[in-house]
C-alpha positions, 0 to 999 in steps of 0.5 A: 495537495493542490495540482499543477496549473498546466496550460498546454494547447488541446492535443489531437485525441489520439495524443491525448492518452501520452502522459506527457500531454494532459489536457486542461480542457480533456478532449476524448476520440468524438467528446467535445470540450468540457470547462472546469464548471462556472462556481469553481475552479480546477484547484479547489475541486482536486483540493475537495477531492483529497479532503475527500477520498485520501484522509477517510483511506487513511484512516481505514488503512491506519486501523487495517495496518495495525491489526496486521502488525498487532497480530504479525508482531505478536507472532514474531517476537513471541520467544523473545528473553528482553521482550523488545517493543514494537513499532507502529501502536502494536508495543508488542501485546507480547510485553504483556504475558500473550505467549506464556498465558496461551503457552505457546512457542515461536514454532508455533507463533510461525505458523499462526503467521502463515495461515494469516496469509493464505486467505491474504494472499489469495482473495485479493484478486476476487476482492477488487471485482466484488469491491467493483460489483458493492462500490467501494464504501459497502464491499471496504467499511464491512471488510472494515468491520470484519477484520475490526470484529476479528480483532477483538475476538482474538482478545478472548482468545484461550489456545492455539486453535482459537489464535489460528482460527482469528488469525485467519478471519483476519486474513480474510477480511484485512485481503480488501483494504490494500489493493482495495484502496489502489485501486482506489485513489487510482480512478480519482486522478491523472497519472502525473498527480497520482504520486504524492496522494498514493505516496501520502496514503500509503506511508500514512502509517509511518506515522504511526509508527513514530506515536503508536506505540504508546497508545499500545503502553497505556492499554496494556496498563489495563490489566486486570481490569474486570480480570483480562490481562493488558494484552487482551485489552489490547486487542478489545478495546483497538477492535471496539474502535474499528467497528465503530468507525467502519460503521461511520464509514459506510457513510463516508467511504468516497466511491470512485467519481461517477456514484459520489453524492459530493459531487453536482453533475457537472463537477463529475461530468469534468473529473470524468473528462479530465481523467478520459484525456489522461488515461481512456475510457474507464469502462465503469458500466463495464462488469468484471469477470474473472474470465477477465483475469487469465485475459489479463496475465497474458500482457508479461508486465502484469507478472514483472509489476508483482515482481517489483512490489515482492522484492521490496516487501521482504525488506519492508516488513522485516525492517518494522517488524524487526527493528526495534529488535535491532535497537534494541541490540544498541543498548538500550532499555525499552523506553530509550529503542520505544524513542529510537524507533520513533525519527527514522519513520518520521523521515522516511515520511517526509525523504518520501513526500519529497520525491513523491513531488519531485516525481510528479512534478516531472512525470517520471516514475523509473528514475526514482524508484531504483534512486529510493531504491539504492538508498535501501542498499546502502542502508542494508549494506552498513548493517552489514559491515558494520558492527561496533558503532551504534551511533552509524548503525542507527544511521543506517536504519534511517536510510532502509526506513527512506530507501524500502516506504519510498520506493514501496509507493512509488512502485503501487503507483507506477504500476496501477496507473498503468494499467488502463480501464477498472478491469485491468486497474482491478484485478491488476492492483489486487495481483501485485500485492498479493502477490507480493505479500508472499514476501512477509512470510520470507521475511518472518524468517530472515530474522533469527532470534539466533543472529541477534545481533549482527543478522548478518544471515537477514540483512542479505536477505533484504539486500539479494530482494531489493536487488530482485525489485530494481531488475524487475523496475527495469524490466517494466521500465523497458517494456513499458518504453518498447511498446510506447515505440512501438505505438508510435511508430504503428497507431495510424495504421489502427482500425479499432472502433472506441469500443474496442480500445476502450475494452483494450485498456492501456494495450489500446494502440493510443494509449503510453505509459508513463515511464 
């Protein structure tokens, strides 16, 4: 991916934070214009950043997602008689005898599921604060090593207590992955360049949904090797892979632009300048404290940002964890179910990337988020009303996947990139992901076995939460528009120093929100 070249005339510093006035030669305050280093071009430099930032975060995200999905889907399908194979690359370890060997029923699995979400939700903000303190390559690789080790240990559990313990610590180490990656990506790109990166990163897991089950199915055939059941080998080998990768990632994961060693000093200066022109000073040298948390939550738009994501987590989790079981009710056997679960993920990835490119090109988020939300609603509406036409029902699953997995990265990018400064973005991104994942618990109980094959309650709940997300997007957009208009009227009255504006972040009178 490369940025579109722009040829805009330089504008006054007070206008440089407006999303519509990005500069090729960034100017902020009394800074002199900084030219792109003569040995490279802006396009080449950003391509270099793309290849050093996005792929590593995608691999990290994929491994973390596998660990979550593997454990969650074991829980979700433990009591199903037909044991449908699951999406991502999890193939449902329960198929290989987990629930039978540990003698667990559905209630115990649901309890274990909640244990995972407790630290996963509560520790998001502390984790992002520590990421800023210790640097991303240190904190994220430590977390990777931790959840890889815990995933391995899940392969050795002997009872319910052991499962709950490993799931709790899985939640502890997983908590820093997603908000940390969202935070880090946001500190590398200008706002109108970020959506395609967020969407590619976010939906890299949809590609996992296209082929992942085959890997777990192959590992599951190791049942009996050294006396271990197939489901144990699934945990052990995938956890071992994560541990090994985490060691390499300690040296390879990117840090913030000011800290990396693979950019020259003049390249760092140019990258920092172009980001200042778009987002204001990042306050990278400023320490983030828990006192900042209270200040940030005084902004109602931050609270609304959590509900934007929360409303989409329910249908997204619901689809991710139950789509294979739903597809199997159409009369397919296990292999056919696995094959039919692949196309919706592939199409969702392509659709999301197309929308992301258009969104960046037009420098707009709200309309595209609402459009994707409407696509998801249409899919769920068809699933509620059509029960005897498997072709139409299957097509509706495409709409659900396309809508949910397109809207989610738009909402995350829109909210994160509108937060100015390290202190506000680190806490705000963690809040959005942490609060939003409460929806994961709701999704688990939305699709119950007794409601098969129509799943009317689950689809209805999903539509309700998608609508909630749409309403939250509307409130957030109005809030951003209103703030921009107010600042346009009162900008000349501001007497704040540059340090005071830096402390305010996106609350600065010079800052303009992207709509």
